C-alpha positions as CSV (number, residue, x, y, z in Angstrom):
1,M,-7.5,48.5,-50.9
2,L,-6.4,46.5,-54.0
3,T,-9.3,46.2,-56.4
4,L,-9.8,43.6,-59.1
5,D,-9.3,46.4,-61.7
6,D,-5.9,47.2,-60.0
7,A,-5.0,43.5,-60.1
8,R,-5.8,43.3,-63.8
9,R,-3.8,46.4,-64.6
10,V,-0.8,45.0,-62.6
11,A,-1.1,41.6,-64.4
12,A,-1.4,43.3,-67.8
13,A,1.8,45.2,-67.3
14,A,3.5,42.0,-66.1
15,E,2.2,40.1,-69.0
16,A,3.4,42.7,-71.5
17,E,6.9,42.4,-70.0
18,A,6.8,38.7,-70.2
19,L,5.5,38.7,-73.8
20,R,8.1,41.3,-74.9
21,N,10.8,38.8,-73.7
22,E,8.9,35.7,-74.9
23,W,8.8,34.3,-71.4
24,R,6.1,31.9,-70.3
25,V,5.0,32.6,-66.7
26,V,2.3,32.5,-64.2
27,I,1.1,35.8,-62.7
28,A,-0.5,35.8,-59.3
29,V,-2.0,38.8,-57.5
30,V,-3.0,38.6,-53.8
31,D,-4.8,41.1,-51.6
32,D,-3.3,42.6,-48.4
33,G,-4.3,39.4,-46.5
34,G,-2.4,37.2,-49.0
35,H,-5.6,35.8,-50.5
36,L,-5.6,35.2,-54.3
37,L,-7.4,37.9,-56.2
38,Y,-6.1,37.2,-59.8
39,L,-4.2,34.3,-61.5
40,Q,-3.1,34.0,-65.1
41,R,-1.3,31.1,-66.6
42,G,-0.7,30.7,-70.3
43,H,-1.7,27.3,-71.8
44,D,1.9,26.4,-72.4
45,T,3.4,27.5,-69.0
46,Q,4.5,24.7,-66.7
47,F,1.8,24.1,-64.1
48,G,4.4,23.8,-61.3
49,S,4.7,27.6,-61.4
50,V,1.1,28.1,-60.3
51,E,1.7,27.5,-56.6
52,T,5.1,29.1,-56.7
53,A,3.7,32.3,-58.1
54,I,1.0,32.4,-55.4
55,C,3.5,31.7,-52.7
56,K,5.8,34.4,-53.9
57,A,2.9,36.9,-53.9
58,H,1.8,35.8,-50.4
59,A,5.4,36.0,-49.0
60,A,5.8,39.5,-50.4
61,V,2.7,40.6,-48.4
62,A,3.5,38.6,-45.3
63,F,7.0,40.0,-44.9
64,Q,6.3,43.4,-46.6
65,R,9.3,43.1,-48.9
66,P,10.3,41.6,-52.2
67,T,11.2,37.9,-52.0
68,K,14.6,38.8,-53.4
69,A,15.4,39.9,-49.9
70,S,15.2,36.3,-48.7
71,E,17.0,35.0,-51.7
72,D,19.9,37.4,-51.0
73,A,19.9,36.5,-47.3
74,V,20.1,32.8,-48.1
75,L,22.8,33.3,-50.7
76,S,24.8,35.3,-48.1
77,G,24.6,32.4,-45.6
78,R,21.7,33.6,-43.5
79,L,20.0,30.2,-43.6
80,I,17.4,31.1,-40.9
81,H,15.3,32.4,-43.8
82,L,14.8,28.8,-44.9
83,A,13.1,28.0,-41.6
84,L,10.6,30.9,-41.6
85,P,7.1,29.9,-42.5
86,G,6.0,31.0,-45.9
87,V,9.4,32.3,-47.1
88,I,10.2,31.8,-50.8
89,P,13.9,32.6,-51.2
90,A,13.6,33.3,-54.9
91,E,13.1,36.6,-56.7
92,G,9.8,37.3,-58.3
93,G,7.5,38.3,-55.5
94,V,6.9,42.0,-54.7
95,P,4.6,43.9,-52.4
96,L,2.1,46.2,-54.1
97,L,2.1,49.6,-52.5
98,R,-0.3,52.5,-52.5
99,D,0.7,55.7,-50.5
100,G,3.5,53.7,-48.9
101,R,1.2,51.0,-47.6
102,V,1.2,47.3,-48.7
103,I,-2.2,46.7,-50.3
104,G,-1.3,43.4,-52.0
105,G,1.4,41.3,-53.6
106,L,2.5,40.1,-57.1
107,G,4.1,36.8,-57.7
108,I,5.7,35.7,-60.9
109,S,7.1,32.2,-61.7
110,G,8.2,30.4,-64.8
111,V,11.6,31.6,-65.8
112,R,14.8,32.3,-64.0
113,S,14.3,34.1,-60.7
114,F,15.9,37.4,-61.9
115,Q,13.6,37.3,-64.9
116,D,10.6,36.6,-62.7
117,G,11.8,39.7,-60.7
118,Q,12.0,41.8,-63.8
119,I,8.5,40.9,-64.8
120,A,7.2,41.6,-61.2
121,Q,8.8,45.0,-61.2
122,A,7.1,45.9,-64.4
123,G,3.8,44.8,-63.1
124,A,4.2,46.6,-59.8
125,G,5.1,49.8,-61.7
126,A,1.6,49.8,-63.2
127,L,0.0,50.5,-59.9
């Protein structure tokens, strides 16, 4: 089970990576059912990234893989991914694992997708 303390630790690691690079992002952590557990948005981060970060976290849990998998699939011509409910074909969403089981998801939005992905990996590494 993903606790609020876990979510805060993951978010803090993601925030540290974002701050180190001077990137303004939204950080969203969801539980294993895709429900929002933690959200952080800096005062100067675009508000359009709020829903995107939540959707990336949700998709990472729903499909039990990073959202980069769908981005790569779409870029290689597998457009069926665009028709799947809840798919976000942009890097920045990763499942959070404990003992090999998905216990939640982390979504990052606000900069280029590969940068969102870099921040998400840093956050997930804290778990």
